C-alpha positions as CSV (number, residue, x, y, z in Angstrom):
1,G,91.7,47.5,36.8
2,Y,92.9,47.0,39.7
3,D,89.5,47.0,41.6
4,T,88.6,44.1,39.3
5,G,91.7,42.1,38.9
6,E,91.8,43.2,34.7
7,Y,94.8,44.6,35.2
8,E,96.4,41.6,37.0
9,R,94.4,39.6,34.3
10,T,95.8,41.7,31.1
11,I,99.9,41.4,32.9
12,V,99.4,37.3,33.3
13,A,98.5,37.3,29.9
14,L,100.9,39.8,28.3
15,A,103.7,37.8,30.0
16,E,101.8,33.9,28.5
17,T,100.9,34.6,25.2
18,P,102.8,32.6,23.0
19,L,103.9,35.5,20.7
20,L,103.5,39.0,21.9
21,I,104.7,42.1,19.2
22,L,105.4,45.3,21.0
23,D,105.9,48.2,18.7
24,D,107.9,51.0,18.9
25,V,108.9,50.1,22.6
26,G,111.1,53.6,24.3
27,S,108.2,56.2,22.2
28,E,106.1,55.6,25.9
29,Y,109.3,55.6,28.4
30,R,109.9,59.5,30.5
31,R,112.2,59.2,33.4
32,A,110.5,60.3,36.9
33,S,110.8,63.0,38.9
34,G,114.3,62.1,40.7
35,G,115.7,60.0,37.8
36,D,113.4,57.2,38.5
37,V,112.5,54.5,36.1
38,N,109.0,55.1,35.4
39,W,105.8,52.3,36.0
40,A,105.1,51.3,32.9
41,A,108.5,50.4,32.1
42,E,108.8,48.5,35.0
43,Q,105.6,46.9,34.1
44,L,107.0,45.8,30.5
45,Y,110.4,44.7,32.2
46,M,108.5,42.4,34.6
47,V,106.1,41.0,31.2
48,L,109.7,40.4,29.4
49,A,111.5,39.1,31.7
50,D,108.7,36.3,32.3
51,R,109.0,35.4,28.9
52,E,112.8,35.0,28.6
53,M,112.1,32.7,31.2
54,H,109.8,30.1,29.5
55,A,111.3,30.6,25.8
56,R,108.3,32.5,24.8
57,E,109.1,34.5,21.7
58,T,108.5,38.0,21.4
59,V,109.0,40.1,18.8
60,V,110.0,43.9,19.5
61,T,110.6,47.4,17.6
62,A,111.8,50.3,18.3
63,N,113.1,53.4,15.9
64,R,116.5,53.9,18.2
65,L,117.3,52.2,21.6
66,T,118.1,56.1,22.9
67,G,116.4,56.4,25.6
68,I,114.7,53.3,26.7
69,D,115.5,51.9,30.2
70,E,118.5,50.1,30.6
71,R,117.7,47.4,32.4
72,L,114.9,46.8,30.1
73,L,117.4,47.7,26.9
74,D,119.5,44.6,28.6
75,R,116.9,42.6,29.1
76,L,115.5,42.6,25.0
77,L,119.2,43.2,24.2
78,S,120.3,40.2,26.1
79,T,121.3,36.7,23.8
80,L,121.2,34.8,27.0
81,N,120.9,30.5,25.8
82,G,120.3,31.9,22.7
83,L,116.9,33.2,22.5
84,S,117.2,36.3,20.8
85,R,118.7,37.5,17.5
86,H,118.9,41.4,16.0
87,I,117.7,42.9,12.8
88,R,118.5,45.8,12.0
89,I,116.7,47.4,9.6
90,T,117.5,50.4,7.6
91,G,115.4,52.4,4.7
92,T,113.6,55.7,4.8
93,S,111.5,56.3,7.0
94,Y,107.7,56.7,5.5
95,R,106.8,59.6,8.4
96,S,109.5,61.9,7.4
97,G,111.2,60.6,4.7
98,R,114.1,60.7,6.3
99,G,117.1,57.6,5.3
């Protein structure tokens, strides 16, 4: 999508949609060689930073916070201007049956 501009249109759409729901954040993160944050983490960070700047609603789910890039985790957990609310849901996993 770089050559056609589709990539840029997709990133803009993710940043500007009134409500963005991101499910299972953290499952896609892998450290690149040398410990650098991977490309996907950087793109997600930029989308979330833009959404926060414009106070757009975003719902994020994650099974665990470990493994999420620190910059992105800070952005997700930020309560700047009272824009964030954290809800911890506990219970038994429907996949594994563990609590």
